[in-house]
N, C-alpha and C positions, 0 to 999 in steps of 0.2 A: 504494500499499499504506500510505502513512503519511498520506494525505489522507481527510478524512471522507467516508464513502461515503453512498449513497442507503439503505443499511439503517437499519432504525429501531433504538433503542437496544434491547438485549436480544433480538434477532432469531434469535440461535442459541444451541444446547445444546453444540456442539462446534465448535471452529476446529482445523484442522490447518495449521500453518504451517512447513512444510519448509524450512529453509536460506536464506529470502529476505533476512534481515537482512544478509547479506554485501553486498546491493546496496542497503542503505539507509546514508546517512552518519550518521544519527542514529536509534537505536532508540526514543527516546522517544515519538515520534507514534505511532509503529507499536504499541507495547504500549498507548498509551492508547486507540487505535482498536479494538484486540483486546477490549479491557476494556469498552468502550462497547457493542460489538454481541452481547457474549455476556449470556445470561440469568443471574441469581444461580444459583449452583450450577453454572453451566457450566465446561466444561473446554477449556482451551487445550493442545494437544500441538504443541510448538514444538521445533525442533532448530536449532543452529548449528555453524558451523565452530570448532574449537578454535583460539584466536588465535594459538597456536603455529605452525600452519600458515603464517601469513603471514610469520613471522620469517625462513623459511629458502629457500635455493634449492631448486628442483625441477627443474632440468635433467637430463636423460637418466637418470630413475631407473632405466630397463631395464638400463642400461650399469653398474650398481653404483656410480655417483657418490657420493661422500660429500657428507652435509649439512654445510652451513656458515651461519653466521648472515649474512644478507644484506640485511635490511631492519628499520628501526626500527619499533617498534609505538607507537601504533596504525598500522596500514597502511592507504594509500589509493592507488588507482591514479592519480587525478588529482594527488597530492602525492608521488609515487613519486620518491625522490632520484635515480633513474637517467633523464636526459633520454630516452634511448633508448626505455626502457619506456614513458614518457608518449606519446611520439610514436607508438609502435606500438600503444598502447592507442587514442589518438585516431583512428588510421587504421582500426583493426579495426571500428569501429562496435558493439563489445561494451559491455554495461553496466559500468559501474565497479564494483570491489569494494572493500570497506571491512572491516578487522578491528574486533572489538568485543571489550573485556575481559570476562572472567566479571561483574564487578560492572555493567557496562553491560547485558549480557544478562539477568542472573538478577536483580541488584539492581534495575534498572528495571522488571522484571516485577512484582518485589515492591512497589516504590513505586506502580505503577500501581493495585495493590489487589489482586493474584493472590496465592493461598497455594500454594506449591509442594507437590506430594503425590509426585513422583518424579524420579529423575534416572538417566539411563543414559548411558554413553558407548560409542562404537562406532568400529571402524578402517575398514577399507576396502582395498582391493587396493594391494598393494606395487608393481604397475605403475603406479599414479598417482604415488605418493610413497615414498621410503624412510622418511619420517616415521613410517609406520604401524608400523614395527618398534619404535619407542620410546614413541609415546603416541598415544592414540586421536585419530582426526581430527574427530569429531562428538561433540556433547553434545545429548542429547534430555531434555527436561522436560515434565512433565505438571503443570499449575497449574489450580486451580480459582478462580472468581470468587466471593468470599466472599458467603453467601446474604443 
């Protein structure tokens, strides 16, 4: 996702980029590649997880467990302060997750040359995390490549 692709510059009019930045350690090359393959006037629809999601515990949300601050931000599975979590992540074979600040997500989109045209926040199921009762879990943006 962050590596240059075989697509020519300006190959697309629309890119839909749903939540993949949670799996990218650095969003700058991702945003640069999106900008490169979009045509002038093209639109990027991207969403990302609210970085607050990574700050809290999410154990047993169905049991009504209270939220408490558990991890420092920015969050990273490979650098998780809990060694048991790091071992569990390595053994799981799952992709590493990373949090990114709004500055990293939106600011680097703007720095790549995009113009923000819309912003939307969305929650999700309380069955996944009680955080949904307090703040949206996702942020979605529409951005246009300057013509």
